[in-house]
C-alpha positions in Angstrom: 32.8 -61.7 39.6 30.7 -58.6 39.3 27.7 -59.1 37.0 28.4 -57.8 33.6 32.1 -57.2 34.2 34.7 -59.2 32.3 38.3 -59.1 33.3 40.6 -57.1 31.1 43.1 -59.3 29.3 46.8 -58.8 30.2 48.8 -56.5 28.1 52.3 -55.1 27.5 50.9 -51.9 25.8 51.0 -48.7 27.9 47.4 -47.6 28.6 48.3 -44.1 27.2 48.8 -45.7 23.8 45.3 -47.2 23.8 43.8 -43.9 25.1 45.5 -41.9 22.3 44.1 -44.4 19.7 40.6 -44.0 21.1 40.8 -40.3 20.3 41.9 -41.0 16.7 39.3 -43.4 15.3 39.1 -43.7 11.5 35.8 -42.7 9.9 34.9 -46.4 9.5 35.9 -47.3 13.1 33.7 -44.4 14.3 30.7 -45.5 12.3 31.1 -49.1 13.5 31.5 -48.0 17.1 28.2 -46.2 17.0 26.5 -49.4 15.9 28.4 -51.7 18.2 27.3 -49.7 21.2 23.7 -50.6 20.3 24.4 -54.2 21.1 24.9 -53.5 24.8 21.1 -54.1 25.6 21.5 -57.5 24.0 24.3 -58.3 26.5 27.3 -57.6 24.2 29.3 -54.7 25.5 32.2 -53.7 23.3 35.3 -51.8 24.1 37.3 -49.9 21.5 41.1 -49.8 21.1 41.6 -52.6 23.6 45.1 -53.7 24.6 45.5 -57.5 24.5 49.0 -58.8 25.0 51.4 -56.9 22.7 48.5 -55.7 20.5 45.8 -53.1 20.5 42.7 -54.4 18.7 40.1 -52.1 17.2 37.1 -53.5 19.2 36.6 -56.4 21.6 33.6 -58.0 23.3 35.3 -59.6 26.3 32.2 -61.6 27.2 32.0 -63.3 23.8 35.8 -63.3 23.4 35.3 -61.6 20.0 37.7 -59.1 18.4 36.6 -57.0 15.5 39.2 -55.4 13.2 38.5 -52.8 10.5 41.3 -53.0 8.0 42.5 -50.5 5.4 44.1 -51.3 2.1 47.6 -51.9 3.6 46.3 -55.1 5.2 46.0 -56.6 1.7 49.8 -56.4 1.2 51.5 -59.8 1.6 53.8 -58.7 4.5 50.9 -57.0 6.4 48.6 -60.0 5.8 51.3 -62.3 7.2 51.6 -60.1 10.3 47.8 -60.2 10.7 47.8 -64.0 10.5 50.4 -64.2 13.3 48.4 -61.7 15.3 45.1 -63.6 14.8 46.8 -66.8 15.9 48.2 -65.2 19.0 44.8 -63.8 19.9 43.3 -67.2 19.3 45.8 -68.6 21.8 44.3 -66.2 24.3 40.8 -67.4 23.5 39.7 -64.7 21.1 38.1 -65.1 17.8 38.8 -62.4 15.2 36.4 -60.9 12.7 38.0 -58.7 10.1 36.3 -56.3 7.8 37.6 -54.0 5.1 37.0 -50.3 5.3 34.9 -50.4 2.1 32.7 -53.1 3.7 31.9 -50.7 6.6 31.3 -47.8 4.2 29.0 -49.7 1.9 27.5 -52.6 3.8 27.4 -51.6 7.5 24.2 -53.6 8.0 25.8 -56.7 6.6 28.9 -56.2 8.8 26.7 -55.8 11.9 24.7 -59.0 10.9 27.9 -60.9 10.6 29.2 -59.6 14.0 25.9 -60.5 15.7 26.0 -64.0 14.2 29.6 -64.4 15.5 28.5 -63.2 18.9 25.7 -65.7 19.2 27.2 -68.7 17.5 27.9 -71.6 19.8 31.5 -72.2 20.7 33.1 -75.6 21.4 33.9 -76.3 25.0 37.5 -75.8 26.0 
């Protein structure tokens, strides 16, 4: 394996879909992306709008197997929350942990969001 390169997970999503989503980040996703890029010198490179299986996740650090999602209000609806739970379980089956944040958290407490993400990146994981 090339140093610093982590294999892209398999996907059924056309790459054009992910590319289009990268061009249409929400305001909160754009603000978080700027901050996530600052983690690269610490060894945590993130990608945005990453296809994993049948999903496109907002951000992923493949090295740490961490997905970061920024959710709007629709995710609070019962039906959407149920779909998110299934999605998170399927990502976990692929070895990913999911950290979810609300848009208002990114707007109001970006430093706290980043501290939480960094803690999740550096926490020890049980051996598989």
